[in-house]
Legacy VTK file of the C-alpha trace (Angstrom):
# vtk DataFile Version 3.0
C-alpha trace
ASCII
DATASET POLYDATA
POINTS 366 float
-22.452 74.040 -107.437
-25.016 76.556 -106.166
-27.830 78.369 -108.388
-26.379 81.616 -107.838
-23.107 80.610 -108.981
-24.341 79.419 -112.184
-26.440 82.548 -112.758
-23.391 84.461 -112.108
-21.222 82.412 -114.488
-24.147 82.882 -117.050
-24.262 86.455 -117.040
-20.806 86.858 -117.003
-20.358 84.884 -119.933
-23.154 86.620 -121.554
-21.201 90.380 -120.932
-17.946 89.006 -122.129
-19.865 87.617 -125.362
-21.592 91.310 -125.978
-18.335 93.182 -125.008
-16.676 90.886 -127.764
-19.843 91.386 -130.404
-19.253 95.338 -129.542
-15.363 95.227 -130.282
-16.062 93.163 -133.696
-18.899 95.749 -134.259
-16.734 98.791 -133.812
-13.350 97.503 -135.598
-14.978 95.360 -138.252
-18.464 95.877 -140.104
-18.246 93.232 -142.578
-18.256 89.961 -140.229
-21.634 88.415 -139.708
-21.984 88.642 -135.786
-21.083 92.647 -136.607
-24.084 92.885 -138.798
-26.417 90.845 -136.514
-25.548 93.370 -133.662
-25.965 96.531 -136.040
-29.339 95.187 -136.782
-30.223 94.983 -133.485
-28.679 98.213 -132.180
-30.629 99.942 -135.413
-33.942 98.292 -134.329
-33.684 99.909 -130.867
-32.359 103.037 -132.357
-35.598 103.337 -134.216
-37.797 102.200 -131.176
-36.019 104.337 -128.395
-34.884 106.760 -130.497
-31.282 106.963 -129.229
-28.014 106.645 -131.224
-26.104 103.609 -131.368
-23.323 104.647 -129.442
-25.419 105.753 -126.548
-27.590 102.478 -126.720
-24.561 100.395 -126.822
-22.737 102.153 -123.738
-26.066 101.983 -121.777
-26.468 98.526 -122.394
-23.029 97.544 -121.616
-22.846 99.840 -118.519
-26.277 97.955 -117.109
-24.683 94.457 -117.908
-21.204 95.719 -116.033
-23.480 96.675 -113.154
-25.208 93.328 -113.091
-21.769 91.839 -113.296
-20.492 93.754 -110.366
-23.397 93.024 -108.319
-23.450 89.442 -108.965
-19.859 89.082 -108.530
-20.054 90.802 -104.824
-23.163 88.697 -104.417
-21.124 85.406 -105.384
-18.207 86.655 -103.135
-20.186 87.419 -100.417
-22.168 84.209 -100.944
-18.732 82.496 -100.890
-17.670 84.412 -97.481
-20.901 83.292 -95.846
-19.964 79.632 -97.013
-16.779 79.762 -96.147
-18.159 80.983 -92.546
-20.750 78.258 -92.557
-18.319 75.603 -93.524
-15.867 76.810 -90.714
-18.540 76.936 -88.194
-19.348 73.504 -89.273
-15.819 72.289 -88.739
-16.063 74.095 -85.391
-19.206 72.333 -84.626
-17.715 69.319 -85.986
-14.626 69.826 -83.647
-16.884 70.455 -80.709
-18.904 67.418 -81.462
-15.784 65.485 -81.418
-14.586 67.026 -78.372
-18.067 66.428 -76.766
-17.888 62.495 -77.807
-13.995 62.659 -76.577
-15.343 63.914 -73.270
-18.128 61.590 -73.163
-15.677 59.079 -73.821
-13.258 60.240 -70.935
-16.423 60.635 -68.565
-17.327 57.076 -69.526
-14.026 55.750 -68.644
-13.799 58.039 -65.452
-16.960 56.526 -64.168
-16.030 52.930 -65.026
-12.927 53.713 -63.391
-15.038 55.026 -60.297
-17.092 52.107 -60.157
-13.992 49.807 -60.148
-12.394 51.905 -57.339
-15.808 51.714 -55.447
-15.891 47.932 -55.653
-12.182 47.906 -54.755
-12.818 50.318 -51.816
-15.694 47.954 -50.956
-13.764 44.975 -50.880
-10.939 46.466 -49.004
-13.412 47.691 -46.470
-14.954 44.435 -46.292
-11.347 42.756 -45.795
-10.815 45.757 -42.843
-13.955 44.506 -41.312
-12.927 40.955 -41.532
-9.725 41.794 -40.236
-11.188 44.131 -37.532
-13.441 40.910 -36.337
-10.356 38.628 -36.127
-8.473 41.243 -34.365
-11.055 41.744 -31.997
-11.386 37.859 -31.435
-7.474 37.524 -30.914
-7.862 40.565 -28.395
-10.791 38.702 -26.521
-8.492 35.430 -26.573
-5.607 37.526 -25.003
-7.930 39.014 -22.835
-9.207 35.580 -21.745
-5.111 34.472 -21.671
-4.413 37.697 -19.510
-7.051 36.565 -17.021
-5.873 33.147 -16.563
-2.243 34.461 -16.493
-3.520 36.850 -13.544
-5.115 34.082 -11.610
-2.230 31.888 -11.783
-0.206 34.373 -10.862
-2.490 35.212 -7.864
-2.354 31.610 -7.044
1.389 31.495 -7.301
1.677 34.365 -4.931
-0.731 32.796 -2.614
1.677 29.775 -2.627
4.634 31.515 -2.262
2.851 33.277 0.770
2.064 30.135 2.336
5.448 28.788 1.836
6.989 31.928 3.566
4.518 31.010 6.288
5.667 27.569 6.757
9.511 28.662 6.346
8.687 31.107 9.315
7.469 28.551 11.427
10.105 26.319 10.516
12.525 29.037 11.699
10.517 29.443 14.759
10.608 26.029 15.543
14.137 25.517 14.897
14.766 28.549 17.287
12.424 26.724 20.031
14.775 23.524 19.521
17.947 25.594 19.833
16.387 27.214 23.080
15.304 23.590 24.302
18.807 22.190 23.517
20.318 25.638 25.713
18.283 24.449 28.356
19.020 20.883 28.111
22.575 21.839 28.262
21.866 23.749 31.437
19.992 21.215 32.822
22.868 18.851 32.058
25.440 21.030 34.034
23.397 21.357 36.720
22.606 17.456 36.725
26.258 17.326 36.656
26.883 19.639 39.521
24.144 17.671 41.462
25.833 14.406 40.262
29.114 15.530 42.077
27.463 16.773 44.799
25.854 13.497 45.020
28.973 11.818 44.776
30.346 13.298 47.540
27.357 12.832 49.721
27.083 8.775 48.284
28.559 7.593 51.472
26.135 9.621 53.580
22.810 8.422 51.740
22.484 5.729 48.922
18.979 6.458 48.553
19.601 10.036 47.981
22.361 8.709 45.284
19.666 6.462 43.445
17.236 9.096 43.462
19.517 11.622 41.966
20.851 8.823 39.453
17.116 8.332 38.059
16.724 12.119 37.717
20.077 12.297 35.748
18.755 9.623 33.433
15.556 11.461 32.808
17.709 14.324 31.984
19.829 12.726 29.843
16.917 11.163 28.044
15.362 14.405 27.389
18.698 15.800 26.161
19.016 13.241 23.522
15.588 13.672 22.542
16.283 17.557 22.012
19.374 16.610 20.021
17.332 14.361 17.810
14.872 17.074 17.389
17.438 19.600 16.585
19.000 17.142 13.960
15.516 16.581 12.138
15.024 20.061 12.124
18.504 20.794 10.376
17.972 18.284 8.201
14.368 19.661 6.914
16.227 22.988 6.773
19.189 21.854 4.511
16.867 19.975 2.210
14.957 21.445 -0.875
16.223 22.362 -4.312
19.603 23.712 -3.120
20.679 20.603 -1.005
21.854 17.691 -2.855
22.476 14.369 -0.832
25.053 11.943 -1.914
22.524 9.270 -1.275
20.660 10.815 -4.506
23.803 10.872 -6.880
24.088 6.816 -5.782
20.371 5.989 -6.485
20.714 7.770 -9.729
24.078 6.249 -10.696
22.503 2.529 -9.811
19.289 3.153 -12.026
21.501 4.316 -14.877
23.986 1.611 -14.595
21.597 -1.259 -14.022
18.672 -0.616 -16.067
19.551 2.786 -17.866
16.590 4.224 -16.393
17.462 7.824 -17.037
17.804 6.928 -20.849
14.193 5.704 -20.619
12.703 8.403 -18.676
14.606 11.083 -20.686
13.105 9.707 -23.910
10.376 11.206 -25.655
7.904 8.449 -26.377
4.763 10.257 -27.051
4.669 8.804 -30.962
5.021 5.079 -30.230
1.613 3.266 -29.959
0.517 1.299 -27.069
1.429 -1.985 -29.215
4.692 -0.963 -29.199
5.590 0.578 -25.805
2.512 -1.002 -23.614
-0.029 0.998 -22.141
1.224 0.246 -18.497
4.876 0.654 -19.625
3.922 4.401 -21.148
2.074 5.587 -17.708
4.849 4.404 -15.654
7.383 5.979 -17.954
5.555 9.229 -18.184
4.900 9.587 -14.466
8.458 8.861 -13.671
9.600 11.170 -16.382
7.306 14.163 -14.744
9.029 13.252 -11.320
12.368 13.545 -12.483
11.429 16.761 -14.479
10.130 18.220 -11.393
12.297 16.713 -8.570
15.616 15.802 -10.178
16.683 18.172 -12.669
18.906 16.444 -15.463
21.115 17.884 -18.323
23.297 16.057 -20.912
26.923 15.971 -20.318
27.446 16.371 -24.126
24.382 18.122 -26.031
25.126 16.408 -29.236
22.918 13.534 -30.850
23.872 9.936 -30.134
25.946 8.335 -33.249
27.386 11.654 -34.238
31.156 12.308 -33.903
32.611 14.145 -31.124
36.215 15.507 -29.865
37.009 16.496 -26.385
40.324 17.825 -25.290
40.553 16.163 -22.000
39.570 12.846 -20.951
38.174 13.462 -17.384
37.215 10.047 -15.971
34.380 11.446 -13.656
32.733 12.910 -17.315
33.462 10.780 -19.852
34.212 6.956 -20.410
36.468 6.195 -23.212
36.231 3.026 -25.164
38.156 1.338 -28.104
41.421 2.410 -29.596
41.961 5.119 -26.882
45.376 7.268 -27.378
47.794 8.151 -24.756
47.014 11.990 -25.107
44.176 14.333 -26.349
42.374 15.353 -28.207
39.928 12.441 -28.338
37.546 12.169 -31.050
34.825 9.212 -31.430
31.349 8.379 -32.009
29.001 9.192 -29.194
27.770 5.907 -27.865
26.016 7.962 -24.700
25.677 11.733 -24.017
25.747 10.998 -20.041
23.681 12.676 -17.671
24.419 15.713 -14.975
22.267 16.278 -11.939
21.727 19.871 -11.951
19.065 20.263 -8.939
17.678 18.047 -6.507
14.499 18.575 -4.239
15.303 16.023 -1.922
16.178 16.160 1.836
20.010 16.183 2.350
21.686 12.626 3.135
25.042 11.421 4.231
28.319 12.535 2.243
30.069 10.150 0.081
29.768 11.349 -3.570
32.653 13.396 -5.310
30.680 15.303 -8.045
27.448 15.820 -9.567
27.810 13.258 -12.616
25.779 10.134 -12.289
26.225 8.772 -15.576
29.525 9.192 -17.720
29.206 10.057 -21.326
30.528 6.858 -23.337
32.752 7.503 -26.446
34.175 4.743 -28.624
37.090 6.010 -30.180
38.164 4.042 -33.616
LINES 1 367
366 0 1 2 3 4 5 6 7 8 9 10 11 12 13 14 15 16 17 18 19 20 21 22 23 24 25 26 27 28 29 30 31 32 33 34 35 36 37 38 39 40 41 42 43 44 45 46 47 48 49 50 51 52 53 54 55 56 57 58 59 60 61 62 63 64 65 66 67 68 69 70 71 72 73 74 75 76 77 78 79 80 81 82 83 84 85 86 87 88 89 90 91 92 93 94 95 96 97 98 99 100 101 102 103 104 105 106 107 108 109 110 111 112 113 114 115 116 117 118 119 120 121 122 123 124 125 126 127 128 129 130 131 132 133 134 135 136 137 138 139 140 141 142 143 144 145 146 147 148 149 150 151 152 153 154 155 156 157 158 159 160 161 162 163 164 165 166 167 168 169 170 171 172 173 174 175 176 177 178 179 180 181 182 183 184 185 186 187 188 189 190 191 192 193 194 195 196 197 198 199 200 201 202 203 204 205 206 207 208 209 210 211 212 213 214 215 216 217 218 219 220 221 222 223 224 225 226 227 228 229 230 231 232 233 234 235 236 237 238 239 240 241 242 243 244 245 246 247 248 249 250 251 252 253 254 255 256 257 258 259 260 261 262 263 264 265 266 267 268 269 270 271 272 273 274 275 276 277 278 279 280 281 282 283 284 285 286 287 288 289 290 291 292 293 294 295 296 297 298 299 300 301 302 303 304 305 306 307 308 309 310 311 312 313 314 315 316 317 318 319 320 321 322 323 324 325 326 327 328 329 330 331 332 333 334 335 336 337 338 339 340 341 342 343 344 345 346 347 348 349 350 351 352 353 354 355 356 357 358 359 360 361 362 363 364 365
């Protein structure tokens, strides 16, 4: 409680006491307090020269004015105090708001730092990824250059092969021309022979001479025919022509020594002690030769030891063993998958092979 309030309450109580005393003085003059106030007013009357009523009225008027002033003072002070309290509350609210804003600002700064660190990390990762991508692009460029050089080499080799084919065709045409000339010469020789026979009786020497010429011409004709046959054989050879002898060779190699199985088997996981260094070299070289020159594929593209089923038992394709039923389908364990010659780059040879099967697929029927 402030000093102003204490003073105001004191004056208010004093005014209340004086009013009570005045009422007691007016209505009851026998009471002690009334006598005391009567003595006080009598003394004031003697000093100031005014009546008791006037003095009491003036005194109470002054006291009432002071009470009103103090009440106004207290009310005003209370209003100011309330305003100050409100301002204090507003200040505290603003202070709390500022504290909250400072906390939010600190959180935002912390988040901004975290985002900055995350951005820096992502930027570093992006730079690493960019460097890796550049390295990969450089590798791809190198591979592309190598592919281009390989393509250029292939184009050059293809051009050389085309030139060789054209030369062979030109040689074949030349051989055909020689054959035609030889045939013409043979016809002329025959005519001359007929003429010589008619003139044989006339001159034996001329006949002998003509016979020698005829022998020479026939010899040239045989040589020309041999060259033509050789040229035709060279033209019919290559990747498209498959001579029957190749089938026979593959058939015998597979039948006697299972060579196709050996060459088609991947032995890269075996060590030298198991396979032998020499056998490894021979096997790899022979396998490469087969892959380059004799293109083979299995008749049944299944793992050996698995169960397979065929509808028709073609004797050229399948070799059935075990308990073979009279009719299909035939189900059994795949003992050998068989091989088929798909492409051959050897010269053409004599006929004598019915199909492209060089080893039958073996199936054991249970």
